[in-house]
N, C-alpha and C positions, 0 to 999 in steps of 0.2 A: 739504546741508550738515552737518558734523559737530557734533554739541553742543558740543562744545569751542569751537568757532567763534561769533563774535559779530559783528553787523551794528554800525557806529557809526551811531547817530542822531544827530539834530541837537543834542540836549540834551549828549550825549557829547562831540560835535565841540566846542560852544561852550565847554565846561568845561576840554577839553582845550588850546582854543586860550588860555584863560586862563592856565592853569598856564604855557605855554609862553612867555607874554608876546608876546601877539600884538600889543600895543599897537606895540612895535619894527616891524611890519608895516605901519603906518598911514601911507601916503603923504603928502608935504606939506600936499595940499589935500583934504580930503573934505566933501561937502555937509553942512550941519549935521542934515539930517532923517535921514543915516544913520548919524550918530553918537547920534541921540537927544537932541539939542540943542534949545533952544527949544521942548520941550512934544513934541516930535515922539516918535514911537516907531520906532527903527531895524527893519529889516525883520526882522534876526535875533531879536529879543524877541517874534514874533509867533508866538502859538500858532495850528498849521494845524490847521482843525476840519472835522470832517464831521456833517451831521445824519443822524438814523436813526430814521424814523416819526414825522414832525413833523404831531401834529394840533393842537387847538383850544389845550390847554396847550402842547402842546410848541411852537406856535407862537410864545407870548410868550416863553418861554425864548430859542427861536431869535432873535427880534428883538433880544433884548437882548445875547445873542453876537456877533451879525453888526453891531451896533451900538458894539463896544469897537474902539479902536485898535489894542491889543495881540491881537486874533484876526483870522487870514484865513480865510473858509469856502471850503474848497475841492471841497467836494463834496457831495450830497444824495441819500439814499436813500428810496424809500417803494414799497409794492408796487401803490401809485393812481398812476397818469399824471398825474391831474389835481393832486395834490398835489407830485409832482416839477417838475411845468410851473411852478407857482406859486412853488414856494420858488425855484427856478432864476432865474425871471423878478425876482423882490423879490433875491436876490443880486447879479446883473449889473447891476441899476439901480443897488444900493448902491457897487459898484468901478466901474462904467461902462466894463466889457468883457463879454465871453461866455465865460468861463474855466471859470465853476462846473460843474462833471461832474455827470451824473444815472446813478441807478443802480437797479436794481428788486431786485438781491439784495445784502445788506449785505455779503456775504464779497467780493464786488468793489470797495466801498469801503475795508474795512479792510484789505485786501491792498495798499492804495498807501501807498508808503514815504515820501510827502509828507503823512500825515495823523497828527498829533500827539494830539488829542484828539476824542472824538466826544459828541454830546447823541443820548442814547436817550430817546425819547418813545414810543413803540408803544403797544399797548394792553398792559394787566398782563399777558396771557399771555406776553408774548415778552420780560419786562425781565430777566429770570434769564437766559433763553438769550442774549440778544443781548448782556448786559454779559460774561457768560464769554465767549463768542465773541471780543467785542474784546479783552478781557485776553490770550486767547491769542495775538492779533495784536499785543500791546503797546501798546495805545493805551489811554490816560486817559479815564474814563468819567465823564460825568453824565447820572443815569440819574431819571428822575422816578420818584413814588412810585405803587404800592408797589411794591416792589424784587421781591418773591414773592407766590406764592400757595399756597407749603407751607411747611412748618418744613424740611424737606429741600431745598427752593429756597435757603432762607435762609442755611443752612449751607454749602452750595455754594458760593454767591456767595462769602459772605465768605472761604471757604479760598480760591476760583480768584484772587480779590484779591490775597491774600497769596502765593500760590504764583507769580504773575507779576510782583509787582512793580509794579503798576501804582498810581495815584492814582485815588480812586473816592469820588465825591461823590453822596449821594441827594439827591434833588429835596425834601427835608424843610427848607426854607428858615427854618423860624420859628429855628433855631438862631443863624440871624445877624439877626433882628429885635429892633431893642432893648427892646420891654416883655416878650417873652421872655425876652431876655438878664437884664436887671435882677429878672424873677420869680425867674429861678432862682438868681441871686447873694445875693439876699435870703435864701432858704431855705439856702442854704450857708452863710451867714454867721452864722445861728444866729441871728435877729432875730426868726423865729417860734416858737424855743424847740424842743425834740425834735420831730423830724418824724413825725407819726403815721398823716396819709392824703395821697393824691395823686388827682385826679380828673380824668380825660380825658374830653371831649367826642368823643363816637362817635355812629353814626348805627344803624339799626333794622338788626340781623344779618341777616337772611335773605337767602336767593338762591333761585332757582327754577331748575327742571330743563327747561322747555318749549322749543319750537322754533317761530321761525317757520315760515310756509308757504314752501317753495321756489319758487325764481326763475330765468328761464335765468341759465346762469353766463358772465360778459364775457369777454371776451378776455383773455387772460394778460398783454397788455402792459396792458392800460387797468385790471385790476385781478385779480393773481394771487391765488386764493381758495386755494389750497394752502398758499401763504406766508403768507397773511394768519392762517389758522387757526394755522398751527406746531405746537406741542405737543399743542392742544387735540383731542379727539375729532372725527372730521370728522362735518359736518352737512351739508345743502344750502344753497347760496347765498342769502342773501337781504339785500337794499340796505341794510335798517333795521340788521344790525351792523356794516355797513361804516360807515356815516353816524354811527354812535356810540352806537348802541341796544343795545350788548352788556353794559353795566353790568347787574348785578342777575342776570345769565345765570351759574349756577355754575361752567359749563365755562371763562369768562371771569374771572371777578371772586372774589373773596375775601370779599365780604360788608361790611357797614356798620361793623363795628367795625374792619375792616383798611382800610376806604376813609378814614377820618379818622383812626382810632387809629395808621396808619403816621406822623402828624403828631403827635397829642397823647400817645399812649401813649409815643412818643420823647421828649418835652417832660417827661412826667412821671419817666421814667426818668433822664433827663437831670438832674433838679432833685433827684431822692432820691439821686442819684451811684449809680444801679444800671446804668450802661452797660454792666457785664461780666456782667448775670445776668438774671434772669427771675423772675416770681412762683411760687411753688411748689405754691399751692393756688388753684383757680378755681372760684367760686362762682356759677351762674346763678341769677337771681331770678325770683320768680313775683308774678303780683298775687295779689289776695286770691279772686279765684274760680278759683286754681289754674291760670291759662292763664300761659304764658312770657311774661315781660316783656321789654324791651331794654336790661337793665343786665345788666352781670357784675360780680362783686367780685371782687377777687383779692389774696393774702397773698403778700410775699416773706417769707425765712428770716428776718426780723427783726421782722417782726410788724408792718411798715408795711403797711398796707392803698390798693390800687390800685381805683379805683372807676371802670368806663366806662360812662358813662351819657349819655342823648342829652338829657335834660330837666332842668329845676330850674337852669339859668344864669341869669346877671344881665342878659344882652343885651349883651355887651362885644364881641360878634363871633363869627362863627363861629372852629372850631377851637378853642374856649376851653379852659382849665386852670387847676384851684383847686389850691393847695396848704397843708394845715393842719398846725398845731402846737400844741404844747401852750398856746402863749401867744398864738396869732394864726393868720390863715389871710389869704391874697392870693389873686385869682382876675385875669385876663387874656384877650383875645382878639382876634381878627383888627383890631378897630379902633384898636389901641395904647391904649385906654384902660385902666386898673387898678382895682380895688377891693381895698380892706383893711378889715381888723378893727376898726382902732382909729387914733386921732390920733396917735399914737405911731409907727404903723408910715407915715401918709399923709407924713411928712415925708420918707420915703425915694424916692415916688415923681415920676416925668418923664414928660412927655407926647412920645410917639415918632409922628411923624407918618407914617411908612412902614407901610402896612397890611399884615399878615400874611403876605396873599398875593403880596407882591413880592419875585422872585427875586432882583433886581440886586446886593445884598451876597453873598448866596450865592453867586452865579455867580462874583463879584469873586476871591470867597475860594479858590474851584475854580481859578480860570486862576491865581492865584498860588501855590497849590499844585504846579501843573502845571510852573511853572518853579522852583519851590524844592524839589518833592521832599517837602514838607510833608504831613503827615497832615491831611486836614481835620474840621472838625467833624461832618459827618454821614457818616463814613466807614463802610465797609462793616460793621466790626465792630457798631457800636455801632446801626447801622440794622437789622440781622440781628435784635440779640437784643430790640428794640422789636417787629422783626414778628412774630418768637418769641412773644413776648408776646398779639399781637392773635390770632395763629393758634389760640394754646391756649384762649384766651377763646372763641372762636368754635368750636371743637370742643366744648367745655363745653355752650355754648350748645346746639349742636345735638343732643348726646346729652341734654341736660333733666337733668343730674347732676353733683355737685361731683367734679372729678378734683385727683389729686396729681401734681405734674411735678417730674423731677429736672433742672436745668436745665444740669447738668454732662454728665450722659447723654445731655439730651434725651429723656427717656422719661416716659412717662405710669404710672401705676400701674393701668392698664384697657387689655386688649387691643386692644380695638375702638378705641378713643382712638387708640393706637400706630399702627392702619393707616391712620389720617387724618393721619398726619403727611405724608404723601405723595400723590401721584395718578398713574395712568398716563399716559405721555407718549407720543403717536404719533410711530411711527417715518417718516423719520429724525430728528426733530425731539426730541431725548433727551439727557439730561446725560451 
């Protein structure tokens, strides 16, 4: 196909019909459910959907997509047969048919013309490559966090989303959770005074480089170990990796700052209105005995301080965030509860029953954006910036020294740090 040719997709067809006055083609009698009357969703409004690499967290996301009346799950992809079979059974039960297709290789699913959007919930090592591959096939993407393992991957993903014109939503659902939205609005309203600090709840940063002992590799159809590893360096198979014990292994994981910072640094950038940049200086902190602490302080160009820390929180739930201004502070977390520094601020507060871990409203926004082509709250540009900030902090922590960073060039003032902006990727799984 020549580059000037363009396949007409479902969304383009519907828009064309609307312009042409498709209402004139409606016959005398049409069942109400076909037109979307009486609360029914017309088939034309359904988003045809696929799932790629659906594990524990992905399974929760998948159930929400599957439960929506305006979504039709068409296909499942996973390198593990047990997961393919389980998800197909769940989907077939929902629709009372056997139409859901299963694939081991995501390219087979992405190549289908009848898929509009996909959920990507693989392990972290695959998030960037799977998302870019989906973008090349023209599929909209909802991808679990963290979206990348390096600064380079963050930028490559954001560029690919823009290049191929897809809708992308990172699974940083707290941008669509009430208490976090209210906290950000209070900051932006100026009720805290001039913003001086933002605090992100992160985990212990370290990863390790050890391997589990080799076990017999399963049949490819049962678990494709080569595809499971993807771009990561080869290592012998062990069932513990596949069962989920890959976290904290450097090859597969970006460390504790990224693990929660992909949510909480993102919240801080959002509240501080820094979605288009990243801090310019990163300072790892040390204990009184000289040992490295789990905290990193960072500073934006205008002097606002970003504190990434694992302790000292008020117990308002996981993935907490605190915003500090010259006239007060506000803190909130996944419980939905909020704390403030004064009675004057307390009158601004509300209680939101939805926990910060619930992606329902975030997924709803994504589906709406697939239909309208609007840019979602956790789009690739803003998610890339918060991930870059988290990667920079971990690099400074590993090197145990302060680093200066240019957020425009995305370069450090340190050659060793610059080499850590990327990782080698195992062929053929390369960007």
